[in-house]
C-alpha positions in Angstrom: -29.9 -42.6 -33.6 -33.0 -41.4 -31.8 -32.4 -39.1 -28.9 -34.4 -39.0 -25.7 -35.4 -35.4 -26.3 -36.5 -36.2 -29.9 -38.8 -38.9 -28.7 -40.1 -36.9 -25.9 -40.7 -33.9 -28.2 -42.6 -36.0 -30.7 -44.7 -37.7 -28.1 -45.6 -34.5 -26.4 -46.6 -33.1 -30.0 -48.5 -36.2 -30.6 -50.3 -36.2 -27.2 -51.1 -32.5 -27.8 -52.9 -33.6 -30.9 -55.4 -36.3 -29.3 -59.1 -36.4 -30.1 -62.0 -37.0 -27.9 -61.5 -40.8 -27.8 -57.8 -40.8 -28.2 -55.7 -39.5 -25.3 -53.0 -38.6 -27.7 -55.1 -36.5 -29.8 -56.8 -35.0 -26.8 -53.6 -34.0 -25.2 -52.1 -32.8 -28.4 -55.3 -30.6 -29.0 -55.0 -29.1 -25.5 -51.3 -28.4 -26.2 -52.3 -26.3 -29.2 -53.5 -23.6 -26.6 -50.1 -23.4 -25.0 -47.8 -20.5 -25.7 -45.5 -21.2 -28.6 -47.7 -24.0 -30.1 -47.9 -24.4 -33.8 -51.7 -24.0 -34.7 -51.1 -25.8 -38.0 -50.3 -29.0 -36.1 -52.5 -31.9 -37.3 -52.9 -33.7 -34.1 -54.7 -36.7 -35.5 -52.1 -37.4 -38.1 -49.2 -36.9 -35.6 -50.8 -39.4 -33.3 -51.5 -41.8 -36.0 -47.8 -41.6 -37.2 -46.7 -42.3 -33.7 -49.1 -45.0 -33.3 -47.9 -46.6 -36.4 -44.2 -46.3 -35.5 -44.9 -47.9 -32.1 -46.6 -50.7 -33.9 -43.9 -51.3 -36.5 -41.2 -51.3 -33.8 -43.0 -53.5 -31.5 -43.2 -50.8 -28.9 -47.0 -50.3 -28.5 -47.2 -51.0 -24.7 -44.3 -48.5 -24.2 -46.0 -46.0 -26.4 -49.3 -46.5 -24.6 -47.6 -46.0 -21.2 -46.1 -42.7 -22.4 -49.4 -41.5 -23.7 -51.4 -42.4 -20.6 -48.7 -40.9 -18.4 -48.7 -37.5 -20.3 -52.5 -37.4 -20.7 -52.7 -37.7 -16.9 -50.7 -34.5 -16.2 -52.2 -31.7 -14.4 -51.1 -29.1 -16.9 -50.1 -30.1 -20.5 -48.5 -26.7 -21.1 -45.9 -27.6 -18.2 -44.6 -30.7 -19.7 -40.8 -30.8 -19.3 -38.1 -33.3 -20.1 -38.7 -34.8 -16.5 -42.3 -35.4 -17.3 -43.0 -39.2 -17.4 -39.2 -39.7 -17.6 -39.4 -43.4 -16.8 -42.1 -44.1 -19.4 -40.3 -42.1 -22.0 -36.9 -43.8 -21.2 -38.7 -47.2 -21.5 -40.1 -46.3 -25.0 -36.7 -44.9 -26.2 -34.8 -48.1 -25.0 -37.3 -50.2 -27.0 -36.9 -48.0 -30.1 -33.2 -47.9 -29.9 -33.2 -51.9 -29.4 -35.5 -52.1 -32.5 -33.4 -49.8 -34.7 -30.2 -51.5 -33.6 -31.7 -54.7 -35.1 -33.4 -53.2 -37.9 -31.5 -49.9 -38.9 -33.0 -49.5 -42.3 -36.6 -49.3 -41.1 -38.3 -45.9 -41.6 -39.1 -45.6 -37.9 -35.4 -45.6 -37.3 -34.7 -42.5 -39.5 -36.3 -39.9 -37.2 
């Protein structure tokens, strides 16, 4: 089962990898400058994977809300488990509901 912290971690990483036209890639890229970040992270790939998972699970709106919320934070290096909690919880609920109905799907194995 997906945990809230696993979803938040993946989303924060995804958001750190956001590119100029993609808030996820822009945030992810900005987070690469944070202490402890993995400089080998491929933000575009992480964000693409997260977007695909959201589309496959029917949780695109929830994912977009998380991306928008995290991208709107003042300091991407200060993101915590409380950052965008309502948005992350909504996405987690959506994913859990999907995985309860379709447990064998790849998106449910993380």
